[in-house]
N, C-alpha and C positions, 0 to 999 in steps of 0.2 A: 446180117452178121450176128446180132445179138441172139437170134434164135438158135444158133449153133453152139453157143457158149453155155457152160455150166452156171449154176446159180452164183457161185463165187466169182466166176469169170464175168458174168453180167455186172455184178456189183462193182468189180474192179474197173471194168470198162466205163461205167457211168461215172465213177468217182474220178477217174483220170480225165475223162472228157469234160468234166465240169458240169455235167447235167444233173448230177445228184450227189448229195453228201449224206452219208449214213453215220449215225452215232448210236452208241448203246444207251439204253434207258436207265432209269433210276432204280435203286434198290435200297432196302432198309439197312443202314449200317448197324454195327453191334451196339453203338451208343443209342441210336434210335430204338432198336429193339429192346434194349434194357429199359429205356424210358417208358415204353409201353407196358412194362411190368411182366413180360413173358419172354421166353426163349423159343423162337419159332424154328421149326424144322426147316432147313434150307430147301428152296424149291429145287425140283429135279433138274439136273443139267440138261437133259434132253428137251425139257420144256423151254428153257431159256434159249438154247440154240435154235429150236424149231421156230419160236416166235420172232427172234431176231431175223432169221431167214425169211419168215413170212412177211415181215415189214419190208425187207429188201425186194421180195418178189412183187408185192403190191406196188412199190415204187416203179419197178420195171414195167409192169402192166399198165400203170397209170400214165407213164411216159409215152407208151404206144397208143393207148386208147383212153385219153382223158375224159371223153364224153360218154363212156360206157362203164358205169360203176360195176364192180365185181359182185356177183351174186353169192349168197351164203354157201351154196353148194360148191362153188369154185374155191372158196376160202377153206372149206372143210377138206376138200380133196387135196389142196396143196399142203394144208396142215398135216394130213395123213402122210404125204410123201416125206415131209421134213422130220416128223416124229419118228417114222420108220427108219430114216437114215441115221438118227442119233440115238436110238434105243440100244441098250446093251445086247449082247448075244443071247441072253436068256429071256428077253422081253418080247412079247407078242402084242401087236396092235390089232384090235378088233373094232369094227365099225357097226353102228346101229344095233346095239344090243338092248334087249328088253331088260328093264330094271329087275324084273322078277328072277332073272338069271344071276343077278349081282348081289342080292341081299341074302343073308343067311336064312335058312328055313325057320319059319315061325316068327320072323321079325318084320313082316310086311308093313310099311308105314302108311298111315291114312293119307298122307300128302301125295302119294304116287298113284296115278291111275293104273288100272290093270294092264293097259297096253303101252304104258310110258316107255320110251326108249332114250338111251343116252347117245350122243353123237359118236363118242369114242371111248374105248375101255382098254386098259393095259393090264395084261396078266403075265405071271412068271411061273416057271416050272412046268409049262405045258408046250406041246407042239401045236401047230395050227390044226392038224387033223383031230387031235385030242380035244382041243377047245371047241371045235365045231360039234363034237358028239356029246359034250357034257351038258346036262340040263341046269347045273348050278356051277358058277365060276367063282362064288364068293370066297372060297378058300385060297384061290390063286390070284385074286384081284389086288392090284396095287394103286390104281387110279381110275377115276371116271372123269370124262371131260365133256362139257357142252361148249359149243362155239356159237357166238352171236355177233352180228354186225352192230356197231355202236349206234347207228341211226335207226335200228329197229325200235318199235314202240316200247316205251318204258315198261308197259305191262308184260311184254314178252321177255324182257331181260329179267324182270322181277320173278316171272314164272320159272325161268331157268334156275334162278337162285333158290327159290323155294323148293324146287324139285331136288336140287343138290343138297339142300338142308335136310329134307326128309330122308334122302339116301344116307347122308352122313350120320343121322341119328340112329339108323338101323345097322350101319356098318362103320363104326367110328375109327377103325384102324386103317381104312382105305382113304386115300386123299381124294378130294373133290375139287375140281377146277372149272372155272368159267373163263374161256379165252374170249376177250372182247377185242374186236378188230375194227379199225376205223380207217377208211380211205380218204385222204386229203381233208381230214378234220380232226380236231382234238376232242376226245370223249370226255367232256367236262366233269362227269360224275366220277371218273376214275383217274384223270390226269390233270394236274394243276397248270396254271398259266405258264409257268416256267418250263413245262414239258416233263415234269417229274411225277411219279406215281403219288397219289394222295394216300398217305400212310394212315394207319390206325384202324381200330375196329369200327365196322359199320353194321348196325343191326339189320337183319332181314325181316321185313314186316310180316307179322302173323306167325312167326316161328320163335323158337328158343335158340336160334343160331345167329351167327354173324359172318361177315366176310372181310377180307383184307386184300388190298391191291398189293401183290408181292413184287411185281416187276412191270415196267412200262418200256417196251422196246419200240424204237421209232426210226423212221427214215424221212429225210426232208431235203428240199432243194437247196437250203441254206440253213446255217445254225440258228438264224433268227426266225426261220419260218415255222415256228412251233404250232401255230393255229391251223396251218394247212399241211402239216406233216402226216405221214401214215403211221398208225400206231397198232401195236399188238400187245395187249395187256394180259398178265397172268393174275387172275383173281382166284383166291382160295377160300373155300367155305369151311367154317369150323362149327362144331356143335357146342352149344352153351353160349351164354352172354358174357 
């Protein structure tokens, strides 16, 4: 039955059946933002909707196959579906783009290898055919995204953060996100025990940049099940300390 339902339908079915309870994650309030001494640009609406949907989808898949954890490729694929569904009419989602296409000419950072690729990139003002033909997308780029499972080795998560930091230093007007996804576990580096995002600046080792956890979306079997909930976190990288 569930297989024939839309994502929203699956969520509603699970909620009504008592099998799953979904609730939205935490976000920095204006008071918290002011206390941090900065006024942060709001996270994109498409990112919040996509990651809340991703948490729903992980809950659905985990209910069906609890002994078969989702691979990173499956998470990226579903994130693509959900971002695409929530982008505005002028937004184009591109997958697996080399960073050399995304940084302005003459600003190649040392922290990026010559063949480094981002998982996802979002451009505006272009059609798909145009985007495929262009050697540089820097002038049309609005965001780059890396997706990582929370139980990946810390070194891999740190490497993604450093890669985004190097990119951000070269193209500071483009937003740089790491989507951290956790199946049936709380990602303790990014989410506090009460299930809320751990706010505030966190330095990225070996760089002049930092990150902030902007949003922690989650889905759980009960409101008290925060340690075994499914999480999808928006982590944003900023240049400068």
